[in-house]
C-alpha positions in Angstrom: 120.9 120.2 129.8 117.6 121.5 131.6 115.3 122.6 128.8 111.6 123.4 128.6 109.5 121.8 125.6 106.1 122.9 124.5 105.6 121.2 120.2 108.3 121.9 118.6 109.8 124.7 120.8 112.7 124.0 122.9 113.6 126.4 125.4 116.7 125.9 127.4 117.6 127.0 131.1 120.3 125.4 132.1 123.4 124.2 130.8 126.0 121.9 132.8 129.4 122.0 131.2 132.5 119.5 131.9 133.9 118.9 134.6 130.7 119.7 136.6 128.6 116.6 135.5 126.3 114.5 138.0 127.3 111.6 135.6 130.9 111.9 136.5 129.7 112.8 140.0 128.1 109.3 140.1 130.1 107.5 137.9 133.1 108.0 140.8 130.8 107.3 143.8 129.8 103.9 142.1 133.6 103.1 141.1 134.4 104.0 145.1 132.0 101.7 146.3 133.2 98.8 144.0 131.2 98.8 140.7 133.6 99.4 138.2 131.6 98.1 135.4 129.5 100.3 133.0 126.0 99.3 133.5 126.6 99.1 137.4 125.2 102.4 138.6 121.7 100.4 138.6 123.0 97.7 142.1 124.0 101.9 143.7 120.7 102.7 143.2 119.4 99.9 144.4 121.5 99.6 147.7 120.5 103.8 148.8 117.1 102.8 150.9 119.4 100.1 152.8 121.7 103.8 153.4 121.3 106.0 156.2 122.1 109.4 156.3 125.8 109.0 157.8 127.7 110.7 154.7 125.6 113.7 153.8 127.2 116.3 155.4 130.7 115.3 153.9 129.5 114.0 150.6 128.2 117.9 150.3 131.9 118.7 150.1 131.6 117.1 146.9 128.3 118.6 145.4 128.2 122.0 146.3 125.3 124.0 145.7 126.0 127.5 143.8 123.3 129.9 142.5 120.5 127.4 141.9 122.8 125.0 140.4 126.4 122.9 141.7 129.5 122.7 141.1 131.9 119.3 141.8 134.7 120.2 144.1 137.4 118.8 141.4 139.9 117.9 144.2 138.0 114.4 144.7 137.7 113.4 140.7 141.2 112.5 138.8 142.1 115.6 136.6 140.0 115.5 133.3 141.7 113.9 130.3 143.9 111.8 133.1 143.1 108.4 131.7 139.6 108.6 132.6 137.1 106.9 130.6 136.1 103.3 128.9 137.2 101.1 126.9 135.6 97.9 125.7 137.1 94.7 126.3 137.5 92.2 123.8 134.5 90.4 125.4 132.4 93.3 125.1 132.3 94.1 128.4 133.6 98.0 129.3 136.3 98.7 131.7 135.9 102.3 133.2 138.8 104.1 134.1 139.5 105.2 137.7 137.9 108.7 138.4 137.9 108.9 141.9 141.2 110.8 143.6 143.3 110.3 146.9 141.1 112.5 148.5 138.1 110.2 149.0 140.2 108.0 150.3 140.9 110.7 152.8 137.3 111.2 153.5 135.6 107.5 153.5 138.9 104.8 153.4 139.7 102.6 151.2 137.6 101.9 147.8 135.6 98.5 148.0 137.0 95.8 146.2 134.2 94.5 144.0 135.2 90.8 144.5 134.4 91.8 148.8 131.4 92.0 150.9 129.2 94.9 150.7 129.4 97.2 153.9 126.9 100.0 155.4 129.5 102.6 154.4 128.7 101.7 150.9 125.6 102.1 151.4 125.2 104.9 153.2 127.7 106.4 150.5 124.7 105.4 148.1 122.0 107.1 150.3 124.2 110.3 150.1 124.9 110.2 146.8 121.0 110.4 145.8 119.9 112.6 148.5 122.7 115.0 146.9 121.1 114.6 143.6 118.2 115.7 144.6 119.1 118.3 146.3 121.1 119.6 143.9 118.5 119.1 141.0 115.6 120.7 142.7 116.8 124.0 143.2 117.3 124.9 139.3 114.1 122.4 138.4 112.1 124.9 140.8 108.7 126.0 138.9 109.8 123.8 135.9 106.6 121.4 135.4 
């Protein structure tokens, strides 16, 4: 939700409802490039400065700008409710269910296994994700201070 707040007043400017969540998009990309634990998102943010704009055009197939907002192309995601979510493990860690569909593999190849070396592709996907988030959020935030 995006809102303008002044004193105790809250004016809702825009809302985004599932399944078109940038959080779902972020989780899916993090998982695809090998970060499957809840809380690993910061690592992916840290990769972005090392990436190049290799996948920015392709990422636009996943996050599409629509009427000052955005919409996710759901072909790249597992269907909502198909074993998505998190499970708390006995040791207290959180395990994420798979969020990306086979369309991601067709576009970018096999996902990285968490125990393998980070590649330029992973850094480039992180860069493209960050760039798409900036592009998706800025149009709807224009004029909001």
